[in-house]
C-alpha positions as a LaTeX table, in Angstrom:
\begin{tabular}{lrrr}
\hline
Residue & $x$ (\AA) & $y$ (\AA) & $z$ (\AA) \\
\hline
Met1 & 272.49 & $-49.16$ & $-310.55$ \\
Thr2 & 274.34 & $-51.32$ & $-313.10$ \\
Asp3 & 272.88 & $-54.84$ & $-311.58$ \\
Ala4 & 269.38 & $-54.73$ & $-312.33$ \\
Asn5 & 268.92 & $-58.37$ & $-310.63$ \\
Lys6 & 269.92 & $-56.72$ & $-307.02$ \\
Ser7 & 266.57 & $-54.80$ & $-306.25$ \\
Asp8 & 267.97 & $-53.68$ & $-303.00$ \\
Asp9 & 270.89 & $-52.01$ & $-304.71$ \\
Leu10 & 268.47 & $-50.22$ & $-307.09$ \\
Pro11 & 268.21 & $-46.44$ & $-306.11$ \\
Leu12 & 264.48 & $-45.19$ & $-305.88$ \\
Ala13 & 263.91 & $-42.72$ & $-308.85$ \\
Gly14 & 260.96 & $-41.09$ & $-307.32$ \\
Thr15 & 257.25 & $-41.22$ & $-307.97$ \\
Ser16 & 256.19 & $-41.27$ & $-311.46$ \\
Thr17 & 253.82 & $-42.77$ & $-314.20$ \\
Ser18 & 255.29 & $-45.19$ & $-316.30$ \\
Leu19 & 254.70 & $-42.93$ & $-319.43$ \\
Ala20 & 256.40 & $-39.86$ & $-317.86$ \\
Ala21 & 259.42 & $-42.14$ & $-316.65$ \\
Ala22 & 259.57 & $-43.20$ & $-320.38$ \\
Asp23 & 259.63 & $-39.73$ & $-321.60$ \\
Glu24 & 262.39 & $-39.08$ & $-319.15$ \\
Ala25 & 264.62 & $-42.17$ & $-320.62$ \\
Glu26 & 264.02 & $-40.81$ & $-323.92$ \\
Lys27 & 265.20 & $-37.31$ & $-323.07$ \\
Ile28 & 268.44 & $-38.91$ & $-321.35$ \\
Ser29 & 268.97 & $-40.89$ & $-324.41$ \\
Ser30 & 268.65 & $-37.91$ & $-326.45$ \\
Glu31 & 271.31 & $-36.22$ & $-324.26$ \\
Ile32 & 273.69 & $-39.03$ & $-324.83$ \\
Tyr33 & 273.04 & $-39.00$ & $-328.73$ \\
Asp34 & 274.19 & $-35.38$ & $-328.57$ \\
Leu35 & 277.40 & $-36.30$ & $-326.72$ \\
Ile36 & 278.22 & $-38.88$ & $-329.40$ \\
Gly37 & 279.17 & $-35.83$ & $-331.60$ \\
Ile38 & 279.26 & $-37.26$ & $-335.08$ \\
Arg39 & 276.55 & $-37.71$ & $-337.90$ \\
Gly40 & 274.49 & $-40.76$ & $-338.16$ \\
Lys41 & 271.54 & $-42.20$ & $-337.33$ \\
Gly42 & 269.70 & $-43.48$ & $-334.11$ \\
Ser43 & 267.30 & $-46.27$ & $-334.17$ \\
Asp44 & 263.73 & $-45.46$ & $-333.42$ \\
Thr45 & 262.98 & $-47.76$ & $-330.54$ \\
Gly46 & 260.99 & $-46.73$ & $-327.62$ \\
Pro47 & 261.34 & $-47.50$ & $-324.13$ \\
Gly48 & 259.92 & $-50.44$ & $-322.08$ \\
Val49 & 258.76 & $-51.21$ & $-318.50$ \\
Ser50 & 260.36 & $-53.99$ & $-316.35$ \\
Glu51 & 259.87 & $-54.93$ & $-312.74$ \\
Cys52 & 261.86 & $-54.04$ & $-309.72$ \\
Gly53 & 262.87 & $-57.39$ & $-308.51$ \\
Gly54 & 261.25 & $-58.29$ & $-305.30$ \\
Lys55 & 258.90 & $-55.27$ & $-305.17$ \\
Asp56 & 255.28 & $-54.99$ & $-305.90$ \\
Pro57 & 254.89 & $-55.23$ & $-309.69$ \\
Asp58 & 251.90 & $-53.04$ & $-309.49$ \\
Lys59 & 253.51 & $-50.21$ & $-307.79$ \\
Tyr60 & 257.11 & $-50.17$ & $-308.67$ \\
Phe61 & 258.84 & $-50.23$ & $-312.10$ \\
Gln62 & 261.95 & $-49.67$ & $-313.89$ \\
Ile63 & 262.50 & $-48.09$ & $-317.59$ \\
Phe64 & 264.86 & $-49.37$ & $-320.19$ \\
His65 & 265.46 & $-47.87$ & $-323.57$ \\
Pro66 & 267.56 & $-50.01$ & $-325.92$ \\
Trp67 & 268.62 & $-48.02$ & $-329.03$ \\
Ser68 & 271.48 & $-48.00$ & $-331.76$ \\
Phe69 & 273.59 & $-45.44$ & $-333.40$ \\
Thr70 & 274.90 & $-46.08$ & $-337.00$ \\
Pro71 & 277.37 & $-43.43$ & $-337.98$ \\
Glu72 & 277.43 & $-41.89$ & $-341.71$ \\
Ser73 & 280.85 & $-43.03$ & $-341.89$ \\
Pro74 & 282.19 & $-46.22$ & $-340.16$ \\
Ser75 & 285.51 & $-44.76$ & $-339.39$ \\
Gln76 & 283.90 & $-41.99$ & $-337.36$ \\
Leu77 & 283.25 & $-44.37$ & $-334.64$ \\
Asp78 & 286.85 & $-45.03$ & $-334.05$ \\
Asp79 & 287.31 & $-42.26$ & $-331.40$ \\
Val80 & 283.80 & $-42.12$ & $-330.18$ \\
Met81 & 284.05 & $-44.28$ & $-326.98$ \\
Glu82 & 287.01 & $-42.33$ & $-325.91$ \\
Arg83 & 285.08 & $-39.08$ & $-326.40$ \\
Leu84 & 282.11 & $-40.42$ & $-324.39$ \\
Arg85 & 284.49 & $-41.69$ & $-321.74$ \\
Glu86 & 285.65 & $-38.17$ & $-321.32$ \\
Glu87 & 282.69 & $-36.23$ & $-321.88$ \\
Leu88 & 279.79 & $-38.05$ & $-319.95$ \\
Pro89 & 281.69 & $-37.33$ & $-316.50$ \\
Lys90 & 281.29 & $-33.47$ & $-317.58$ \\
His91 & 277.42 & $-34.23$ & $-317.69$ \\
Gly92 & 277.09 & $-35.67$ & $-314.15$ \\
Trp93 & 277.90 & $-39.36$ & $-315.27$ \\
Lys94 & 280.39 & $-41.67$ & $-313.38$ \\
Ile95 & 282.10 & $-44.09$ & $-315.56$ \\
Val96 & 281.90 & $-47.51$ & $-313.57$ \\
Glu97 & 283.21 & $-49.78$ & $-316.33$ \\
Tyr98 & 285.30 & $-49.31$ & $-319.52$ \\
Gly99 & 287.23 & $-51.55$ & $-321.61$ \\
His100 & 286.89 & $-54.64$ & $-324.01$ \\
Asp101 & 284.44 & $-57.54$ & $-323.53$ \\
Thr102 & 285.47 & $-61.16$ & $-323.52$ \\
Ser103 & 283.94 & $-61.62$ & $-326.99$ \\
Lys104 & 286.36 & $-62.64$ & $-329.76$ \\
Asn105 & 285.69 & $-59.20$ & $-331.41$ \\
Lys106 & 286.68 & $-57.53$ & $-328.27$ \\
Asn107 & 284.15 & $-54.92$ & $-328.41$ \\
Ile108 & 284.53 & $-51.81$ & $-326.18$ \\
Asn109 & 281.84 & $-51.48$ & $-323.45$ \\
Leu110 & 281.33 & $-48.55$ & $-321.19$ \\
Thr111 & 278.90 & $-48.43$ & $-318.23$ \\
Ala112 & 278.18 & $-45.14$ & $-316.36$ \\
Asp113 & 275.82 & $-44.12$ & $-313.61$ \\
Asn114 & 274.25 & $-40.80$ & $-313.21$ \\
Asp115 & 273.28 & $-40.51$ & $-309.63$ \\
Lys116 & 271.35 & $-37.11$ & $-309.81$ \\
Lys117 & 269.21 & $-38.48$ & $-312.59$ \\
Lys118 & 269.00 & $-42.15$ & $-311.09$ \\
His119 & 269.65 & $-43.77$ & $-314.65$ \\
Ser120 & 272.48 & $-45.92$ & $-315.92$ \\
Val121 & 273.78 & $-46.53$ & $-319.48$ \\
Asn122 & 275.51 & $-49.18$ & $-321.22$ \\
Ile123 & 277.28 & $-48.42$ & $-324.32$ \\
Thr124 & 278.84 & $-51.24$ & $-326.65$ \\
His125 & 280.89 & $-50.24$ & $-329.68$ \\
Tyr126 & 280.38 & $-53.01$ & $-332.46$ \\
Ala127 & 283.63 & $-52.08$ & $-334.69$ \\
Lys128 & 283.36 & $-55.48$ & $-336.54$ \\
Arg129 & 279.60 & $-55.41$ & $-337.45$ \\
Thr130 & 278.47 & $-54.46$ & $-340.68$ \\
Pro131 & 277.79 & $-51.64$ & $-340.52$ \\
Pro132 & 279.81 & $-50.75$ & $-337.41$ \\
Lys133 & 277.51 & $-49.37$ & $-334.81$ \\
Leu134 & 277.18 & $-48.39$ & $-331.08$ \\
Ser135 & 274.35 & $-50.19$ & $-329.02$ \\
Leu136 & 273.23 & $-48.29$ & $-326.13$ \\
Thr137 & 270.67 & $-49.21$ & $-323.20$ \\
Val138 & 269.55 & $-46.49$ & $-320.69$ \\
Val139 & 268.18 & $-47.93$ & $-317.57$ \\
Ser140 & 266.26 & $-46.05$ & $-314.76$ \\
Gly141 & 266.27 & $-46.56$ & $-310.96$ \\
Cys142 & 263.19 & $-48.04$ & $-309.28$ \\
Tyr143 & 260.08 & $-45.71$ & $-309.71$ \\
Gln144 & 256.77 & $-45.81$ & $-307.58$ \\
Thr145 & 253.56 & $-45.11$ & $-309.08$ \\
Pro146 & 251.65 & $-42.35$ & $-307.65$ \\
Glu147 & 248.93 & $-43.10$ & $-305.07$ \\
Gly148 & 245.85 & $-44.77$ & $-306.62$ \\
Gln149 & 247.60 & $-45.79$ & $-309.94$ \\
Lys150 & 249.14 & $-49.05$ & $-311.39$ \\
Val151 & 252.21 & $-49.55$ & $-313.52$ \\
Gln152 & 251.32 & $-49.48$ & $-317.26$ \\
Arg153 & 253.38 & $-51.85$ & $-319.28$ \\
Phe154 & 254.56 & $-51.35$ & $-322.65$ \\
\hline
\end{tabular}
C-alpha cells in the first residue's frame, strides 16, 4: 500500500463512489486524530481523488487525505510519535516504517498500513518548524466505481 507508483501492489479497496470513499478516508483520519491524544488543532483540508496507475481512470481511483495537526503546546508533540507507534497496532495498523528521515532536521517519519481498512497513513513530525506540527496523509487502496458510474474528481 505504501508505494502508490506500483499499481499492481495496490490492494483493491472495494467498490465505491468517490464521495463515499472520501468520507471513509476522513473517518480514518478522525480515528488517527483521536489516537494523537493531545489537545491541538487539525487542519481543515479535504480529501482528493487520484488515479490508480495503469487502470482505467474513469472506473478506478484512490483517495488521499493530507492534513496537519498543530498542538496547543509544542512540547506536547515530543512523545506523540512513540505513542502512535504503540497505539496504531492496537487498532489494526501495521507499522511498516519508523525513524528519522534524511533531512537536516531529522524529522521522524511513521508509515503504517491497515489491511482490513485498505488504507495507509504516513505521519511526519516536524519538530523544528514554527510552530512544530505533524503532517499526515491517509491514502486508500484502489477503488472501483459502481457499475454505470464514473470517477468524480475533486
